[in-house]
C-alpha positions in Angstrom: 11.1 -9.9 -17.5 8.7 -10.4 -14.1 5.1 -10.0 -14.4 4.8 -8.7 -10.8 5.9 -5.0 -11.7 2.8 -4.8 -14.6 0.0 -5.1 -12.3 -2.4 -2.9 -10.2 -1.3 -4.2 -6.8 -5.0 -2.6 -5.5 -6.7 -5.5 -7.8 -7.1 -8.7 -5.5 -5.8 -10.5 -8.4 -2.7 -9.2 -8.5 -1.6 -9.0 -4.9 1.5 -11.1 -3.7 0.3 -14.5 -2.9 -2.5 -14.3 -5.7 -2.8 -16.8 -8.7 -0.9 -14.5 -11.3 2.0 -13.9 -8.7 2.3 -17.6 -8.1 2.3 -18.1 -11.9 4.7 -15.3 -12.6 7.2 -17.0 -9.8 6.7 -20.5 -11.4 7.4 -19.3 -14.8 10.9 -17.6 -13.4 11.6 -20.9 -12.0 11.1 -22.6 -15.2 13.1 -20.4 -17.3 15.9 -20.9 -14.8 15.5 -25.0 -14.9 15.7 -24.7 -18.7 19.0 -22.6 -18.5 20.7 -25.2 -16.0 19.2 -28.1 -18.6 21.0 -26.3 -21.5 24.3 -26.1 -19.6 24.1 -30.0 -18.8 23.3 -30.9 -22.5 26.6 -28.6 -23.6 28.5 -30.7 -20.8 27.1 -33.8 -21.9 28.2 -32.7 -25.5 31.7 -31.8 -24.6 32.0 -35.1 -22.6 30.9 -37.2 -25.3 32.7 -35.4 -28.0 32.3 -36.9 -31.8 29.7 -39.0 -30.7 27.3 -36.1 -30.0 27.3 -33.6 -32.6 24.8 -31.0 -31.2 22.9 -30.5 -28.3 19.6 -31.2 -30.7 21.0 -34.9 -30.8 21.7 -34.9 -27.0 18.1 -33.7 -26.5 16.8 -36.7 -28.8 18.8 -39.3 -26.8 17.7 -37.7 -23.5 14.1 -38.1 -24.9 14.8 -41.8 -25.8 15.2 -41.8 -29.5 17.8 -43.4 -31.2 20.4 -41.3 -33.4 21.2 -42.4 -36.4 24.3 -41.3 -38.8 26.2 -42.1 -41.5 29.8 -42.2 -40.9 33.0 -43.2 -43.1 35.8 -45.4 -41.8 39.4 -45.0 -42.2 39.1 -47.0 -45.2 36.3 -44.7 -46.8 34.0 -47.1 -46.7 30.6 -46.1 -45.3 28.5 -47.2 -42.3 25.5 -46.5 -40.6 25.6 -45.9 -36.8 23.0 -45.8 -34.0 23.5 -44.4 -30.7 21.1 -45.4 -27.8 21.7 -44.1 -24.1 21.4 -47.3 -22.1 22.9 -45.8 -18.9 22.0 -48.0 -15.9 22.0 -51.3 -17.5 24.8 -53.5 -17.5 25.9 -55.3 -20.9 24.0 -58.8 -20.0 20.8 -56.5 -19.6 20.9 -55.6 -23.3 19.9 -57.5 -26.2 20.0 -56.4 -30.0 18.3 -58.0 -32.9 17.0 -57.3 -36.2 13.9 -58.5 -37.9 11.7 -57.6 -40.8 13.7 -54.6 -41.6 13.8 -53.2 -38.2 16.6 -52.9 -35.4 15.4 -53.7 -32.0 17.1 -52.6 -29.1 16.0 -54.1 -25.5 17.3 -53.5 -21.9 15.9 -55.2 -18.7 17.0 -54.9 -15.1 15.4 -55.9 -12.1 16.9 -55.4 -8.4 15.1 -57.5 -6.0 15.5 -57.3 -1.9 13.9 -58.7 0.8 11.5 -55.7 1.1 11.2 -54.1 -2.5 11.6 -55.1 -6.3 12.8 -52.3 -8.7 12.5 -52.9 -12.3 13.6 -51.0 -15.4 13.1 -51.6 -19.2 14.1 -49.9 -22.0 13.0 -50.7 -26.0 13.6 -49.0 -29.1 12.5 -50.3 -32.7 14.1 -48.2 -35.8 13.8 -48.9 -39.2 16.9 -50.2 -41.0 17.5 -48.6 -44.2 17.9 -50.5 -47.5 21.5 -50.9 -48.5 22.4 -51.8 -44.8 24.8 -54.9 -44.4 23.0 -56.8 -41.8 25.2 -59.9 -41.5 28.2 -57.4 -40.4 26.6 -55.5 -37.8 28.5 -54.9 -34.5 27.7 -53.3 -31.4 29.8 -51.7 -28.2 28.7 -50.1 -25.0 30.7 -47.7 -23.5 31.5 -47.2 -19.5 29.2 -43.9 -19.7 26.3 -46.3 -21.0 26.2 -45.2 -24.9 25.4 -47.9 -27.1 26.8 -47.7 -30.5 25.6 -50.2 -33.3 27.3 -49.9 -36.6 26.7 -51.9 -39.9 28.3 -51.4 -43.6 25.8 -49.3 -45.6 25.9 -48.9 -49.6 23.1 -46.3 -50.4 20.7 -48.0 -53.1 21.5 -47.0 -56.6 19.3 -44.3 -57.8 18.3 -44.4 -61.4 19.7 -41.7 -63.5 16.7 -39.3 -64.6 17.3 -37.8 -67.9 18.0 -34.1 -67.4 15.3 -33.2 -70.1 12.4 -35.1 -71.2 10.1 -34.0 -74.0 6.4 -34.9 -73.6 4.7 -34.5 -76.9 1.1 -32.6 -76.8 -1.5 -34.5 -78.1 -4.5 -32.8 -79.4 -8.1 -34.7 -78.8 
């Protein structure tokens, strides 16, 4: 809905070219940009297929967050999977390591020429849940720049709590 039709044009604040008119025009432009972004996110979701289960996940990836999920392989084993968007980096630019219960993904690339230098860097650190098989972690980078890291996962045993506990009342 446009704000322009709601104002009295005799008031100097509401005349064409005024601040309110400019703000209204900008808001309509932003709404159009958001619709375009949503269409692009839907396209990415279709393009990446099962790797990206929802636009919210794509949104997280575009904002640099790791997406962690639990998957089950063909043999029925649970695995943790992290996905990182490192498009724009070559495999040799990417390093992955674990330390102190954290997974660290870094990517660095520098282009130098006689007249300029361009440097890009990406760093993400995520907590590794207890029960993750660090010794069997593996990674792969697809041609679209999606880095996938997988590790076997055995959820920690949860102590079985009794279904009912009677707590005696003590009188002082």
